[in-house]
C-alpha positions, 0 to 999 in steps of 0.5 A: 525086570519088566513084565512081559504081560500086557497091562490092564487099563484102569479107567479112573472116573472119580476119587474116593471121599476126601476122608478116604484118600489117605488110602489112595485112589480107586485105581490103587484099591482095584489093583490091590484087590485084583492082585495086579502089580503096579507095572501091570496096570495103566491108569487113565483119569478120564474125569480130568480129561485124559484121552483113552488109548486103543484097547487092543494094547491091554489084557483087559479094562476095568472102570472105577466107581465115582461120585459123579452121576451117569445121568449128568451126561458129562462130556468126559463120561459120554466120551468114555461111554462111546469108547467103551461101546466100541471096545465092547463090540470089538471084543475087549474084556471089560469090567465096570464097578459101580459107576463103571457098571452103570456107564457100561449099561448106558453105553450099550443101550441100557437105562440108568437112573436114581434107584427107586428103592433109595440108597444102598450102603453097607455090606449086603447079601447078593443073590445070584441068578440061575444064569450065574451058574454058567458064568465064568466069574460068578459060577463059583460064588454060590447062590449068595455072597456078601459085597460092599455097596454104596450107590444112589443110582443104578441100572434101571434097564439092562442093555438088550441081550444082557444076562442078569447075574445077581440082585439084592433086596435093594438093587435088582440089577447088581451084576450083568454080562453082555456078550462073552467078555463084558461084565458090570457089577454095582457092588464094590469088589475093591472095598475092604471092610475098612473102606466100607466103614470109612464110607459109611462114616463119611456119609453119616449126615445124608444117611441120618437125613434119609432115616438110616442109622450109620452106627448100625450100618458100620456095625453090620459091615463084614468082610466080603472075600467072594465079591473080591474073588469076582474081580480076581476071576475077571483078571485071570479070564482076561489073561487067558483070553489074551494068552498072556 
């Protein structure tokens, strides 16, 4: 039986580490974490040149993470940024994860670049700001929650008019809202503890070179249900906005 609900568009901007692909791609991880049935998600692989459809046909849009760098200004990335800028100004509900978070910030006039504090990888405590208390995705998160993180770049300057919602000890701009329907999160709400441990092991070489201890980072991984709940609340809110 076909669903009468409008699907969500998942913009695929990259692939997991090769060692993690046995668990599927980022769109699959996101769909499962968000509680979306397969029939309620449409995936467009922009990294490999797929064209983006009109945002009007979707309940909301989720942008995946990627091993790429926004600062490389790849053609597919800049094209996607222009699409996201238009969709944001048109009032589409948007949710960017990691690379998607940075791409949204870039699209809306913010600045992205290497995180001056270095790599953030593992389970980190995220601190919400005072503004988060009035945010529909973050109000229930409380003053602090755990999240899975892995990134070298970050949002150095938020877009004009954006509201900062969360930070960590290594990342001052972990989450923002722009307008009333656009969110970016640097953390990975779709990552399970298994995903996070696998990512740390897969990056063990660079971590050792940077003076970090992957064994200790793996041991420090914890479940992060509240981070996942942020993504789930986006899906519910987008549904409510569209009255699906």
